[in-house]
All heavy atoms as a GROMACS GRO file, in nm:
protein
  597
    1MET      N    1   0.832  -0.962   0.102
    1MET     CA    2   0.730  -0.928   0.005
    1MET      C    3   0.628  -0.836   0.070
    1MET      O    4   0.590  -0.854   0.185
    1MET     CB    5   0.663  -1.055  -0.045
    1MET     CG    6   0.555  -1.028  -0.147
    1MET     SD    7   0.480  -1.181  -0.203
    1MET     CE    8   0.313  -1.147  -0.158
    2VAL      N    9   0.581  -0.741  -0.005
    2VAL     CA   10   0.480  -0.648   0.043
    2VAL      C   11   0.348  -0.679  -0.028
    2VAL      O   12   0.346  -0.704  -0.148
    2VAL     CB   13   0.520  -0.502   0.014
    2VAL    CG1   14   0.410  -0.407   0.050
    2VAL    CG2   15   0.646  -0.467   0.091
    3SER      N   16   0.240  -0.678   0.048
    3SER     CA   17   0.107  -0.697  -0.008
    3SER      C   18   0.020  -0.578   0.030
    3SER      O   19   0.020  -0.534   0.145
    3SER     CB   20   0.044  -0.826   0.046
    3SER     OG   21  -0.092  -0.833   0.007
    4TYR      N   22  -0.052  -0.528  -0.068
    4TYR     CA   23  -0.146  -0.418  -0.043
    4TYR      C   24  -0.290  -0.468  -0.036
    4TYR      O   25  -0.384  -0.389  -0.046
    4TYR     CB   26  -0.130  -0.310  -0.150
    4TYR     CG   27   0.007  -0.247  -0.145
    4TYR    CD1   28   0.104  -0.279  -0.240
    4TYR    CD2   29   0.040  -0.160  -0.043
    4TYR    CE1   30   0.230  -0.223  -0.233
    4TYR    CE2   31   0.168  -0.106  -0.036
    4TYR     CZ   32   0.261  -0.137  -0.131
    4TYR     OH   33   0.386  -0.082  -0.123
    5ALA      N   34  -0.309  -0.597  -0.014
    5ALA     CA   35  -0.444  -0.653   0.000
    5ALA      C   36  -0.524  -0.581   0.109
    5ALA      O   37  -0.644  -0.555   0.089
    5ALA     CB   38  -0.437  -0.803   0.026
    6PRO      N   39  -0.463  -0.545   0.223
    6PRO     CA   40  -0.541  -0.474   0.324
    6PRO      C   41  -0.596  -0.340   0.274
    6PRO      O   42  -0.703  -0.297   0.317
    6PRO     CB   43  -0.441  -0.452   0.438
    6PRO     CG   44  -0.339  -0.558   0.422
    6PRO     CD   45  -0.329  -0.580   0.274
    7LEU      N   46  -0.524  -0.276   0.181
    7LEU     CA   47  -0.571  -0.148   0.127
    7LEU      C   48  -0.706  -0.164   0.060
    7LEU      O   49  -0.798  -0.085   0.083
    7LEU     CB   50  -0.469  -0.094   0.026
    7LEU     CG   51  -0.515   0.027  -0.057
    7LEU    CD1   52  -0.542   0.147   0.033
    7LEU    CD2   53  -0.413   0.059  -0.164
    8TRP      N   54  -0.721  -0.266  -0.022
    8TRP     CA   55  -0.845  -0.285  -0.098
    8TRP      C   56  -0.961  -0.317  -0.003
    8TRP      O   57  -1.073  -0.270  -0.024
    8TRP     CB   58  -0.827  -0.392  -0.205
    8TRP     CG   59  -0.701  -0.368  -0.284
    8TRP    CD1   60  -0.592  -0.449  -0.290
    8TRP    CD2   61  -0.668  -0.251  -0.360
    8TRP    NE1   62  -0.494  -0.391  -0.367
    8TRP    CE2   63  -0.538  -0.270  -0.412
    8TRP    CE3   64  -0.736  -0.134  -0.391
    8TRP    CZ2   65  -0.475  -0.175  -0.492
    8TRP    CZ3   66  -0.672  -0.039  -0.471
    8TRP    CH2   67  -0.544  -0.060  -0.520
    9ARG      N   68  -0.934  -0.393   0.103
    9ARG     CA   69  -1.038  -0.422   0.203
    9ARG      C   70  -1.077  -0.294   0.276
    9ARG      O   71  -1.196  -0.266   0.294
    9ARG     CB   72  -0.989  -0.527   0.303
    9ARG     CG   73  -0.980  -0.667   0.248
    9ARG     CD   74  -0.954  -0.770   0.357
    9ARG     NE   75  -0.824  -0.752   0.423
    9ARG     CZ   76  -0.712  -0.811   0.386
    9ARG    NH1   77  -0.710  -0.892   0.283
    9ARG    NH2   78  -0.600  -0.790   0.453
   10THR      N   79  -0.979  -0.214   0.316
   10THR     CA   80  -1.005  -0.091   0.389
   10THR      C   81  -1.082   0.007   0.301
   10THR      O   82  -1.177   0.071   0.346
   10THR     CB   83  -0.873  -0.027   0.436
   10THR    OG1   84  -0.804  -0.121   0.519
   10THR    CG2   85  -0.898   0.100   0.514
   11MET      N   86  -1.042   0.018   0.176
   11MET     CA   87  -1.114   0.108   0.084
   11MET      C   88  -1.259   0.064   0.069
   11MET      O   89  -1.350   0.148   0.071
   11MET     CB   90  -1.045   0.109  -0.053
   11MET     CG   91  -0.916   0.188  -0.055
   11MET     SD   92  -0.828   0.177  -0.213
   11MET     CE   93  -0.951   0.235  -0.328
   12SER      N   94  -1.282  -0.065   0.058
   12SER     CA   95  -1.418  -0.116   0.045
   12SER      C   96  -1.500  -0.085   0.170
   12SER      O   97  -1.615  -0.040   0.159
   12SER     CB   98  -1.413  -0.267   0.021
   12SER     OG   99  -1.543  -0.320   0.013
   13GLU      N  100  -1.441  -0.108   0.287
   13GLU     CA  101  -1.511  -0.081   0.412
   13GLU      C  102  -1.546   0.067   0.429
   13GLU      O  103  -1.647   0.102   0.487
   13GLU     CB  104  -1.425  -0.125   0.531
   13GLU     CG  105  -1.410  -0.274   0.544
   13GLU     CD  106  -1.300  -0.314   0.643
   13GLU    OE1  107  -1.241  -0.225   0.708
   13GLU    OE2  108  -1.274  -0.435   0.653
   14LYS      N  109  -1.460   0.155   0.376
   14LYS     CA  110  -1.480   0.298   0.392
   14LYS      C  111  -1.543   0.363   0.269
   14LYS      O  112  -1.554   0.485   0.260
   14LYS     CB  113  -1.347   0.365   0.425
   14LYS     CG  114  -1.293   0.314   0.559
   14LYS     CD  115  -1.176   0.393   0.607
   14LYS     CE  116  -1.131   0.336   0.741
   14LYS     NZ  117  -1.119   0.435   0.844
   15ASN      N  118  -1.584   0.279   0.174
   15ASN     CA  119  -1.649   0.327   0.051
   15ASN      C  120  -1.567   0.431  -0.023
   15ASN      O  121  -1.618   0.534  -0.068
   15ASN     CB  122  -1.789   0.381   0.081
   15ASN     CG  123  -1.883   0.274   0.131
   15ASN    OD1  124  -1.887   0.165   0.075
   15ASN    ND2  125  -1.955   0.303   0.237
   16VAL      N  126  -1.438   0.405  -0.035
   16VAL     CA  127  -1.349   0.491  -0.112
   16VAL      C  128  -1.308   0.413  -0.237
   16VAL      O  129  -1.254   0.303  -0.227
   16VAL     CB  130  -1.224   0.531  -0.029
   16VAL    CG1  131  -1.126   0.610  -0.114
   16VAL    CG2  132  -1.265   0.609   0.094
   17THR      N  133  -1.333   0.471  -0.352
   17THR     CA  134  -1.301   0.404  -0.478
   17THR      C  135  -1.166   0.449  -0.532
   17THR      O  136  -1.113   0.552  -0.492
   17THR     CB  137  -1.408   0.435  -0.585
   17THR    OG1  138  -1.405   0.576  -0.612
   17THR    CG2  139  -1.547   0.393  -0.539
   18GLN      N  140  -1.114   0.372  -0.625
   18GLN     CA  141  -0.991   0.410  -0.693
   18GLN      C  142  -1.012   0.542  -0.766
   18GLN      O  143  -0.924   0.629  -0.767
   18GLN     CB  144  -0.949   0.302  -0.791
   18GLN     CG  145  -0.909   0.172  -0.725
   18GLN     CD  146  -0.882   0.063  -0.825
   18GLN    OE1  147  -0.825   0.087  -0.931
   18GLN    NE2  148  -0.924  -0.060  -0.792
   19TYR      N  149  -1.127   0.558  -0.828
   19TYR     CA  150  -1.159   0.681  -0.899
   19TYR      C  151  -1.152   0.801  -0.805
   19TYR      O  152  -1.096   0.905  -0.839
   19TYR     CB  153  -1.300   0.669  -0.960
   19TYR     CG  154  -1.342   0.792  -1.037
   19TYR    CD1  155  -1.303   0.809  -1.170
   19TYR    CD2  156  -1.420   0.890  -0.978
   19TYR    CE1  157  -1.341   0.922  -1.242
   19TYR    CE2  158  -1.460   1.003  -1.048
   19TYR     CZ  159  -1.420   1.018  -1.181
   19TYR     OH  160  -1.458   1.130  -1.251
   20ARG      N  161  -1.204   0.785  -0.685
   20ARG     CA  162  -1.202   0.894  -0.587
   20ARG      C  163  -1.058   0.927  -0.544
   20ARG      O  164  -1.023   1.044  -0.528
   20ARG     CB  165  -1.286   0.856  -0.466
   20ARG     CG  166  -1.308   0.967  -0.368
   20ARG     CD  167  -1.406   0.923  -0.264
   20ARG     NE  168  -1.436   1.031  -0.173
   20ARG     CZ  169  -1.503   1.016  -0.063
   20ARG    NH1  170  -1.550   0.897  -0.030
   20ARG    NH2  171  -1.528   1.119   0.015
   21LEU      N  172  -0.975   0.823  -0.526
   21LEU     CA  173  -0.835   0.847  -0.492
   21LEU      C  174  -0.766   0.931  -0.600
   21LEU      O  175  -0.688   1.021  -0.570
   21LEU     CB  176  -0.759   0.715  -0.474
   21LEU     CG  177  -0.789   0.633  -0.350
   21LEU    CD1  178  -0.707   0.504  -0.351
   21LEU    CD2  179  -0.762   0.711  -0.222
   22ILE      N  180  -0.797   0.900  -0.724
   22ILE     CA  181  -0.735   0.970  -0.836
   22ILE      C  182  -0.790   1.112  -0.850
   22ILE      O  183  -0.714   1.209  -0.854
   22ILE     CB  184  -0.754   0.890  -0.967
   22ILE    CG1  185  -0.677   0.758  -0.960
   22ILE    CG2  186  -0.711   0.973  -1.088
   22ILE    CD1  187  -0.713   0.658  -1.068
   23LYS      N  188  -0.921   1.125  -0.856
   23LYS     CA  189  -0.983   1.255  -0.885
   23LYS      C  190  -0.985   1.350  -0.767
   23LYS      O  191  -0.957   1.468  -0.782
   23LYS     CB  192  -1.126   1.235  -0.937
   23LYS     CG  193  -1.132   1.168  -1.071
   23LYS     CD  194  -1.063   1.252  -1.176
   23LYS     CE  195  -1.070   1.188  -1.313
   23LYS     NZ  196  -0.999   1.262  -1.415
   24LYS      N  197  -1.017   1.301  -0.649
   24LYS     CA  198  -1.031   1.391  -0.534
   24LYS      C  199  -0.899   1.413  -0.460
   24LYS      O  200  -0.872   1.522  -0.412
   24LYS     CB  201  -1.136   1.337  -0.437
   24LYS     CG  202  -1.161   1.429  -0.319
   24LYS     CD  203  -1.275   1.383  -0.232
   24LYS     CE  204  -1.295   1.482  -0.117
   24LYS     NZ  205  -1.403   1.443  -0.029
   25TYR      N  206  -0.818   1.308  -0.452
   25TYR     CA  207  -0.698   1.315  -0.368
   25TYR      C  208  -0.567   1.322  -0.447
   25TYR      O  209  -0.461   1.334  -0.388
   25TYR     CB  210  -0.694   1.197  -0.271
   25TYR     CG  211  -0.811   1.197  -0.176
   25TYR    CD1  212  -0.916   1.108  -0.191
   25TYR    CD2  213  -0.818   1.288  -0.071
   25TYR    CE1  214  -1.024   1.108  -0.104
   25TYR    CE2  215  -0.924   1.290   0.017
   25TYR     CZ  216  -1.027   1.199  -0.001
   25TYR     OH  217  -1.134   1.201   0.086
   26GLY      N  218  -0.574   1.312  -0.579
   26GLY     CA  219  -0.455   1.330  -0.661
   26GLY      C  220  -0.357   1.215  -0.663
   26GLY      O  221  -0.242   1.233  -0.701
   27ILE      N  222  -0.400   1.098  -0.622
   27ILE     CA  223  -0.315   0.979  -0.634
   27ILE      C  224  -0.311   0.944  -0.783
   27ILE      O  225  -0.414   0.938  -0.849
   27ILE     CB  226  -0.370   0.860  -0.553
   27ILE    CG1  227  -0.393   0.896  -0.406
   27ILE    CG2  228  -0.283   0.736  -0.570
   27ILE    CD1  229  -0.268   0.909  -0.324
   28SER      N  230  -0.194   0.922  -0.837
   28SER     CA  231  -0.184   0.896  -0.981
   28SER      C  232  -0.234   0.756  -1.016
   28SER      O  233  -0.225   0.664  -0.934
   28SER     CB  234  -0.041   0.914  -1.030
   28SER     OG  235   0.040   0.806  -0.989
   29ALA      N  236  -0.283   0.742  -1.139
   29ALA     CA  237  -0.327   0.611  -1.187
   29ALA      C  238  -0.209   0.514  -1.187
   29ALA      O  239  -0.226   0.395  -1.163
   29ALA     CB  240  -0.388   0.624  -1.325
   30GLY      N  241  -0.090   0.566  -1.212
   30GLY     CA  242   0.030   0.482  -1.209
   30GLY      C  243   0.056   0.425  -1.072
   30GLY      O  244   0.094   0.308  -1.058
   31GLN      N  245   0.035   0.507  -0.968
   31GLN     CA  246   0.053   0.458  -0.831
   31GLN      C  247  -0.051   0.350  -0.799
   31GLN      O  248  -0.019   0.251  -0.735
   31GLN     CB  249   0.044   0.572  -0.730
   31GLN     CG  250   0.163   0.665  -0.732
   31GLN     CD  251   0.290   0.598  -0.686
   31GLN    OE1  252   0.353   0.523  -0.760
   31GLN    NE2  253   0.329   0.626  -0.565
   32ILE      N  254  -0.174   0.372  -0.842
   32ILE     CA  255  -0.279   0.271  -0.821
   32ILE      C  256  -0.238   0.140  -0.888
   32ILE      O  257  -0.251   0.032  -0.831
   32ILE     CB  258  -0.415   0.319  -0.875
   32ILE    CG1  259  -0.461   0.447  -0.804
   32ILE    CG2  260  -0.520   0.208  -0.865
   32ILE    CD1  261  -0.498   0.432  -0.660
   33GLY      N  262  -0.186   0.150  -1.011
   33GLY     CA  263  -0.140   0.032  -1.083
   33GLY      C  264  -0.028  -0.040  -1.009
   33GLY      O  265  -0.026  -0.163  -1.002
   34ARG      N  266   0.065   0.036  -0.952
   34ARG     CA  267   0.175  -0.024  -0.877
   34ARG      C  268   0.122  -0.094  -0.752
   34ARG      O  269   0.168  -0.202  -0.715
   34ARG     CB  270   0.279   0.081  -0.841
   34ARG     CG  271   0.350   0.139  -0.963
   34ARG     CD  272   0.454   0.242  -0.926
   34ARG     NE  273   0.568   0.184  -0.859
   34ARG     CZ  274   0.665   0.116  -0.919
   34ARG    NH1  275   0.661   0.097  -1.049
   34ARG    NH2  276   0.766   0.068  -0.849
   35LEU      N  277   0.025  -0.032  -0.686
   35LEU     CA  278  -0.035  -0.093  -0.567
   35LEU      C  279  -0.105  -0.224  -0.602
   35LEU      O  280  -0.094  -0.323  -0.530
   35LEU     CB  281  -0.132   0.004  -0.501
   35LEU     CG  282  -0.069   0.126  -0.434
   35LEU    CD1  283  -0.172   0.236  -0.413
   35LEU    CD2  284  -0.005   0.088  -0.302
   36LYS      N  285  -0.175  -0.225  -0.715
   36LYS     CA  286  -0.245  -0.346  -0.758
   36LYS      C  287  -0.148  -0.462  -0.783
   36LYS      O  288  -0.182  -0.578  -0.763
   36LYS     CB  289  -0.323  -0.319  -0.886
   36LYS     CG  290  -0.448  -0.240  -0.867
   36LYS     CD  291  -0.519  -0.224  -1.000
   36LYS     CE  292  -0.648  -0.151  -0.987
   36LYS     NZ  293  -0.716  -0.135  -1.117
   37LYS      N  294  -0.027  -0.428  -0.828
   37LYS     CA  295   0.072  -0.531  -0.859
   37LYS      C  296   0.168  -0.558  -0.743
   37LYS      O  297   0.267  -0.628  -0.758
   37LYS     CB  298   0.154  -0.487  -0.981
   37LYS     CG  299   0.072  -0.477  -1.107
   37LYS     CD  300   0.156  -0.422  -1.221
   37LYS     CE  301   0.069  -0.398  -1.344
   37LYS     NZ  302   0.145  -0.332  -1.451
   38ASN      N  303   0.136  -0.500  -0.626
   38ASN     CA  304   0.221  -0.515  -0.507
   38ASN      C  305   0.365  -0.472  -0.534
   38ASN      O  306   0.460  -0.530  -0.483
   38ASN     CB  307   0.218  -0.659  -0.453
   38ASN     CG  308   0.084  -0.694  -0.397
   38ASN    OD1  309   0.017  -0.613  -0.334
   38ASN    ND2  310   0.040  -0.816  -0.421
   39MET      N  311   0.380  -0.366  -0.612
   39MET     CA  312   0.512  -0.312  -0.643
   39MET      C  313   0.546  -0.201  -0.544
   39MET      O  314   0.462  -0.156  -0.466
   39MET     CB  315   0.514  -0.259  -0.787
   39MET     CG  316   0.493  -0.368  -0.891
   39MET     SD  317   0.477  -0.304  -1.057
   39MET     CE  318   0.641  -0.243  -1.088
   40TYR      N  319   0.670  -0.153  -0.552
   40TYR     CA  320   0.718  -0.048  -0.463
   40TYR      C  321   0.639   0.082  -0.483
   40TYR      O  322   0.614   0.124  -0.596
   40TYR     CB  323   0.866  -0.020  -0.489
   40TYR     CG  324   0.914   0.105  -0.419
   40TYR    CD1  325   0.949   0.101  -0.285
   40TYR    CD2  326   0.921   0.225  -0.486
   40TYR    CE1  327   0.990   0.216  -0.219
   40TYR    CE2  328   0.962   0.341  -0.421
   40TYR     CZ  329   0.996   0.336  -0.288
   40TYR     OH  330   1.036   0.448  -0.224
   41VAL      N  331   0.597   0.142  -0.374
   41VAL     CA  332   0.548   0.279  -0.371
   41VAL      C  333   0.620   0.349  -0.256
   41VAL      O  334   0.666   0.285  -0.162
   41VAL     CB  335   0.394   0.291  -0.356
   41VAL    CG1  336   0.323   0.230  -0.476
   41VAL    CG2  337   0.347   0.227  -0.227
   42SER      N  338   0.629   0.479  -0.263
   42SER     CA  339   0.704   0.553  -0.162
   42SER      C  340   0.629   0.555  -0.028
   42SER      O  341   0.508   0.535  -0.021
   42SER     CB  342   0.727   0.696  -0.208
   42SER     OG  343   0.606   0.768  -0.209
   43THR      N  344   0.705   0.583   0.077
   43THR     CA  345   0.643   0.597   0.208
   43THR      C  346   0.550   0.718   0.209
   43THR      O  347   0.452   0.720   0.283
   43THR     CB  348   0.748   0.610   0.320
   43THR    OG1  349   0.840   0.714   0.286
   43THR    CG2  350   0.823   0.479   0.338
   44HIS      N  351   0.580   0.816   0.126
   44HIS     CA  352   0.490   0.933   0.113
   44HIS      C  353   0.351   0.888   0.066
   44HIS      O  354   0.249   0.932   0.119
   44HIS     CB  355   0.550   1.035   0.017
   44HIS     CG  356   0.459   1.149  -0.012
   44HIS    ND1  357   0.432   1.249   0.080
   44HIS    CD2  358   0.386   1.179  -0.122
   44HIS    CE1  359   0.348   1.336   0.027
   44HIS    NE2  360   0.319   1.296  -0.095
   45THR      N  361   0.349   0.799  -0.032
   45THR     CA  362   0.220   0.747  -0.083
   45THR      C  363   0.147   0.670   0.025
   45THR      O  364   0.026   0.686   0.043
   45THR     CB  365   0.243   0.659  -0.207
   45THR    OG1  366   0.305   0.738  -0.309
   45THR    CG2  367   0.113   0.602  -0.260
   46ILE      N  368   0.219   0.587   0.099
   46ILE     CA  369   0.158   0.510   0.208
   46ILE      C  370   0.101   0.606   0.312
   46ILE      O  371  -0.012   0.588   0.360
   46ILE     CB  372   0.260   0.415   0.274
   46ILE    CG1  373   0.317   0.316   0.172
   46ILE    CG2  374   0.200   0.343   0.394
   46ILE    CD1  375   0.216   0.224   0.110
   47GLU      N  376   0.178   0.708   0.347
   47GLU     CA  377   0.132   0.807   0.444
   47GLU      C  378   0.006   0.879   0.395
   47GLU      O  379  -0.089   0.900   0.472
   47GLU     CB  380   0.242   0.909   0.471
   47GLU     CG  381   0.206   1.012   0.575
   47GLU     CD  382   0.317   1.113   0.598
   47GLU    OE1  383   0.416   1.116   0.523
   47GLU    OE2  384   0.302   1.190   0.694
   48MET      N  385   0.003   0.914   0.266
   48MET     CA  386  -0.116   0.979   0.210
   48MET      C  387  -0.238   0.888   0.220
   48MET      O  388  -0.347   0.932   0.258
   48MET     CB  389  -0.092   1.017   0.064
   48MET     CG  390  -0.003   1.137   0.044
   48MET     SD  391   0.031   1.173  -0.130
   48MET     CE  392  -0.132   1.180  -0.201
   49LEU      N  393  -0.220   0.760   0.187
   49LEU     CA  394  -0.332   0.666   0.192
   49LEU      C  395  -0.383   0.651   0.336
   49LEU      O  396  -0.505   0.648   0.358
   49LEU     CB  397  -0.290   0.530   0.135
   49LEU     CG  398  -0.265   0.528  -0.016
   49LEU    CD1  399  -0.196   0.399  -0.057
   49LEU    CD2  400  -0.394   0.548  -0.093
   50CYS      N  401  -0.292   0.642   0.431
   50CYS     CA  402  -0.332   0.632   0.572
   50CYS      C  403  -0.409   0.756   0.615
   50CYS      O  404  -0.509   0.746   0.687
   50CYS     CB  405  -0.210   0.612   0.661
   50CYS     SG  406  -0.132   0.450   0.646
   51SER      N  407  -0.366   0.871   0.570
   51SER     CA  408  -0.433   0.995   0.604
   51SER      C  409  -0.572   1.002   0.539
   51SER      O  410  -0.671   1.035   0.605
   51SER     CB  411  -0.348   1.114   0.558
   51SER     OG  412  -0.412   1.235   0.586
   52ILE      N  413  -0.579   0.970   0.412
   52ILE     CA  414  -0.708   0.972   0.339
   52ILE      C  415  -0.807   0.876   0.403
   52ILE      O  416  -0.925   0.909   0.421
   52ILE     CB  417  -0.686   0.936   0.190
   52ILE    CG1  418  -0.609   1.047   0.120
   52ILE    CG2  419  -0.818   0.906   0.122
   52ILE    CD1  420  -0.552   1.006  -0.015
   53LEU      N  421  -0.760   0.757   0.438
   53LEU     CA  422  -0.849   0.653   0.492
   53LEU      C  423  -0.861   0.658   0.644
   53LEU      O  424  -0.935   0.579   0.702
   53LEU     CB  425  -0.799   0.515   0.447
   53LEU     CG  426  -0.799   0.492   0.296
   53LEU    CD1  427  -0.720   0.367   0.261
   53LEU    CD2  428  -0.941   0.485   0.242
   54SER      N  429  -0.788   0.747   0.707
   54SER     CA  430  -0.788   0.758   0.855
   54SER      C  431  -0.765   0.621   0.919
   54SER      O  432  -0.847   0.573   0.997
   54SER     CB  433  -0.919   0.818   0.905
   54SER     OG  434  -0.937   0.947   0.854
   55CYS      N  435  -0.652   0.562   0.884
   55CYS     CA  436  -0.623   0.428   0.933
   55CYS      C  437  -0.474   0.411   0.957
   55CYS      O  438  -0.393   0.487   0.904
   55CYS     CB  439  -0.673   0.324   0.833
   55CYS     SG  440  -0.581   0.322   0.677
   56PRO      N  441  -0.435   0.310   1.035
   56PRO     CA  442  -0.292   0.281   1.054
   56PRO      C  443  -0.236   0.210   0.931
   56PRO      O  444  -0.311   0.157   0.847
   56PRO     CB  445  -0.292   0.189   1.177
   56PRO     CG  446  -0.424   0.121   1.173
   56PRO     CD  447  -0.521   0.223   1.115
   57VAL      N  448  -0.106   0.206   0.922
   57VAL     CA  449  -0.039   0.146   0.808
   57VAL      C  450  -0.078  -0.002   0.790
   57VAL      O  451  -0.082  -0.052   0.678
   57VAL     CB  452   0.114   0.165   0.817
   57VAL    CG1  453   0.174   0.081   0.928
   57VAL    CG2  454   0.182   0.136   0.686
   58GLU      N  455  -0.109  -0.070   0.898
   58GLU     CA  456  -0.149  -0.211   0.890
   58GLU      C  457  -0.276  -0.232   0.809
   58GLU      O  458  -0.303  -0.341   0.762
   58GLU     CB  459  -0.169  -0.271   1.030
   58GLU     CG  460  -0.044  -0.275   1.113
   58GLU     CD  461  -0.015  -0.144   1.188
   58GLU    OE1  462  -0.103  -0.055   1.192
   58GLU    OE2  463   0.096  -0.130   1.240
   59ASP      N  464  -0.357  -0.127   0.797
   59ASP     CA  465  -0.480  -0.136   0.718
   59ASP      C  466  -0.455  -0.105   0.571
   59ASP      O  467  -0.548  -0.107   0.490
   59ASP     CB  468  -0.586  -0.041   0.773
   59ASP     CG  469  -0.641  -0.086   0.907
   59ASP    OD1  470  -0.613  -0.201   0.949
   59ASP    OD2  471  -0.712  -0.006   0.972
   60VAL      N  472  -0.330  -0.074   0.536
   60VAL     CA  473  -0.295  -0.042   0.398
   60VAL      C  474  -0.202  -0.148   0.338
   60VAL      O  475  -0.215  -0.184   0.222
   60VAL     CB  476  -0.227   0.098   0.390
   60VAL    CG1  477  -0.170   0.124   0.251
   60VAL    CG2  478  -0.327   0.206   0.429
   61MET      N  479  -0.111  -0.198   0.420
   61MET     CA  480  -0.013  -0.294   0.367
   61MET      C  481   0.028  -0.394   0.473
   61MET      O  482   0.009  -0.371   0.592
   61MET     CB  483   0.111  -0.221   0.316
   61MET     CG  484   0.186  -0.148   0.425
   61MET     SD  485   0.325  -0.049   0.366
   61MET     CE  486   0.446  -0.175   0.336
   62GLU      N  487   0.082  -0.506   0.426
   62GLU     CA  488   0.141  -0.604   0.516
   62GLU      C  489   0.271  -0.652   0.452
   62GLU      O  490   0.284  -0.653   0.330
   62GLU     CB  491   0.046  -0.718   0.547
   62GLU     CG  492  -0.012  -0.790   0.428
   62GLU     CD  493  -0.126  -0.883   0.465
   62GLU    OE1  494  -0.146  -0.912   0.584
   62GLU    OE2  495  -0.194  -0.928   0.373
   63VAL      N  496   0.364  -0.688   0.536
   63VAL     CA  497   0.496  -0.730   0.489
   63VAL      C  498   0.520  -0.875   0.531
   63VAL      O  499   0.499  -0.911   0.647
   63VAL     CB  500   0.607  -0.641   0.548
   63VAL    CG1  501   0.744  -0.689   0.504
   63VAL    CG2  502   0.584  -0.496   0.509
   64PHE      N  503   0.561  -0.954   0.435
   64PHE     CA  504   0.599  -1.092   0.459
   64PHE      C  505   0.748  -1.101   0.431
   64PHE      O  506   0.789  -1.086   0.316
   64PHE     CB  507   0.524  -1.188   0.367
   64PHE     CG  508   0.375  -1.179   0.382
   64PHE    CD1  509   0.298  -1.107   0.291
   64PHE    CD2  510   0.311  -1.241   0.487
   64PHE    CE1  511   0.161  -1.098   0.304
   64PHE    CE2  512   0.173  -1.233   0.502
   64PHE     CZ  513   0.099  -1.161   0.410
   65PRO      N  514   0.831  -1.119   0.534
   65PRO     CA  515   0.975  -1.120   0.512
   65PRO      C  516   1.018  -1.233   0.418
   65PRO      O  517   0.968  -1.345   0.429
   65PRO     CB  518   1.035  -1.139   0.650
   65PRO     CG  519   0.923  -1.141   0.746
   65PRO     CD  520   0.794  -1.142   0.672
   66ASP      N  521   1.106  -1.197   0.326
   66ASP     CA  522   1.166  -1.299   0.240
   66ASP      C  523   1.267  -1.377   0.323
   66ASP      O  524   1.324  -1.325   0.418
   66ASP     CB  525   1.238  -1.235   0.121
   66ASP     CG  526   1.141  -1.164   0.028
   66ASP    OD1  527   1.026  -1.210   0.015
   66ASP    OD2  528   1.180  -1.062  -0.031
   67THR      N  529   1.291  -1.500   0.287
   67THR     CA  530   1.392  -1.579   0.357
   67THR      C  531   1.528  -1.524   0.318
   67THR      O  532   1.561  -1.517   0.199
   67THR     CB  533   1.382  -1.727   0.316
   67THR    OG1  534   1.249  -1.772   0.341
   67THR    CG2  535   1.480  -1.812   0.392
   68PRO      N  536   1.609  -1.482   0.415
   68PRO     CA  537   1.741  -1.427   0.380
   68PRO      C  538   1.830  -1.535   0.320
   68PRO      O  539   1.821  -1.652   0.357
   68PRO     CB  540   1.797  -1.376   0.512
   68PRO     CG  541   1.718  -1.444   0.617
   68PRO     CD  542   1.585  -1.482   0.558
   69LEU      N  543   1.914  -1.495   0.227
   69LEU     CA  544   2.008  -1.588   0.168
   69LEU      C  545   2.115  -1.623   0.269
   69LEU      O  546   2.162  -1.537   0.343
   69LEU     CB  547   2.072  -1.526   0.044
   69LEU     CG  548   1.977  -1.490  -0.069
   69LEU    CD1  549   2.052  -1.418  -0.179
   69LEU    CD2  550   1.909  -1.615  -0.124
   70GLU      N  551   2.152  -1.747   0.274
   70GLU     CA  552   2.255  -1.791   0.370
   70GLU      C  553   2.387  -1.720   0.341
   70GLU      O  554   2.425  -1.703   0.225
   70GLU     CB  555   2.274  -1.943   0.361
   70GLU     CG  556   2.360  -1.997   0.473
   70GLU     CD  557   2.361  -2.148   0.475
   70GLU    OE1  558   2.256  -2.209   0.449
   70GLU    OE2  559   2.468  -2.202   0.500
   71GLY      N  560   2.452  -1.673   0.444
   71GLY     CA  561   2.579  -1.605   0.428
   71GLY      C  562   2.565  -1.455   0.403
   71GLY      O  563   2.664  -1.386   0.393
   72THR      N  564   2.442  -1.406   0.392
   72THR     CA  565   2.421  -1.265   0.362
   72THR      C  566   2.439  -1.179   0.487
   72THR      O  567   2.489  -1.068   0.479
   72THR     CB  568   2.278  -1.243   0.306
   72THR    OG1  569   2.261  -1.327   0.193
   72THR    CG2  570   2.257  -1.099   0.265
   73PHE      N  571   2.400  -1.229   0.601
   73PHE     CA  572   2.406  -1.153   0.724
   73PHE      C  573   2.510  -1.211   0.819
   73PHE      O  574   2.524  -1.334   0.826
   73PHE     CB  575   2.268  -1.152   0.794
   73PHE     CG  576   2.161  -1.092   0.708
   73PHE    CD1  577   2.072  -1.173   0.639
   73PHE    CD2  578   2.149  -0.954   0.696
   73PHE    CE1  579   1.974  -1.117   0.558
   73PHE    CE2  580   2.052  -0.898   0.618
   73PHE     CZ  581   1.964  -0.978   0.548
   74PRO      N  582   2.581  -1.127   0.893
   74PRO     CA  583   2.678  -1.181   0.988
   74PRO      C  584   2.610  -1.258   1.099
   74PRO      O  585   2.497  -1.228   1.137
   74PRO     CB  586   2.750  -1.056   1.042
   74PRO     CG  587   2.668  -0.940   1.002
   74PRO     CD  588   2.577  -0.984   0.891
   75LYS      N  589   2.680  -1.356   1.152
   75LYS     CA  590   2.624  -1.439   1.259
   75LYS      C  591   2.653  -1.380   1.395
   75LYS      O  592   2.740  -1.309   1.420
   75LYS     CB  593   2.677  -1.580   1.250
   75LYS     CG  594   2.630  -1.649   1.125
   75LYS     CD  595   2.683  -1.789   1.120
   75LYS     CE  596   2.636  -1.854   0.990
   75LYS     NZ  597   2.673  -1.988   0.976
   0.00000   0.00000   0.00000
């Protein structure tokens, strides 16, 4: 599972609003909506956010591995 909770904290710390991402940097409102719902966004979008916020990827997203289904991976 991917969580974008770090993004909202980083944006708050750097005083960057969603409105600013949309108007100044061209991030689509749809992408913002997907981020809010912890849905898939492209690595290009993640890279743009890291560049805009001058931060590492860890300040934008975190990954919690799902438990693999038994028998899915070779032993």
